[in-house]
C-alpha positions, 0 to 999 in steps of 0.5 A: 331581857333588855331593850336596846332601843333608846328612851326616845326612839321607844316613845317614838315607836309608841306614838306611831303605834298610837297613831295607827290604832287611832286611825284604824278606829276612826276607819272602823266608826265611819264604817259603821255609820255608813253601813247603819246610813245605808240600812236607813234608805229604804225606810227614808224611800218608803216614807217619801214614796208614800207621802207622795200619792195623788192629791185626791187619795191625799184629801180622803185619807186626811178626812178619814183621819180626821174623822178618827181622831174625833171618834177617839176623842168622843171615846175618851171623854165617855170612858173617862165619864163612865170609869168611876161608874164602872171601877166601882163594884160597891161603894163604901157607903153601902157596905158601912150603912150594911155594917152599921145595920147589923149593930145590936142595941148597946153598941155605939160605932164612934169611928169608921176608917175605910181602905180598899177592901178593909173597914175599921169600926171602932166604938163602945159597948155596954157589955162584951156580949154584945161586942160578940154579938155585933161580932157574930152578926157581921161574920154571918153577913156574906159581904164580909169575908173576914171579921175580927176583933181583938182579944182584948176588946172582948175580955175587957170590962163592961162598958170598954171600947171595941175596934172591928175589922172587916175584910172583903171585896169593896 
């Protein structure tokens, strides 16, 4: 199948169709913009009619709004002051003091690391039995949900270092 029109005539026809498509697309876009503008008219009217109330009503509303703003600012200030106290269930200092109080003789803690929900105690002990006694004392405490000691620390030589990881809601 071949075209009967010469090349120049074919280009002219395509230009005509392209112009028609551009005009039709422009008309559709303009129509969509008009429909959107008409849809927004009720909202605009509602805002302008509400703002045009009586001056006495506007003054009373303004005073009420200012009082509400002052109350909100006071409440936000109070909340920012009390937020650290309210959000802390237990302090890390109290938990570490409790963990150190359970320490048997012969055990010294050299380093304490704290992350939310996890405390790592590192130190040294004179015997393996002292490390195990410390682990058992910590495990018996209800504040700690998990107590773990690496097996290498329990099986190490006397006078060795240890690391105990405590987990809980702190």
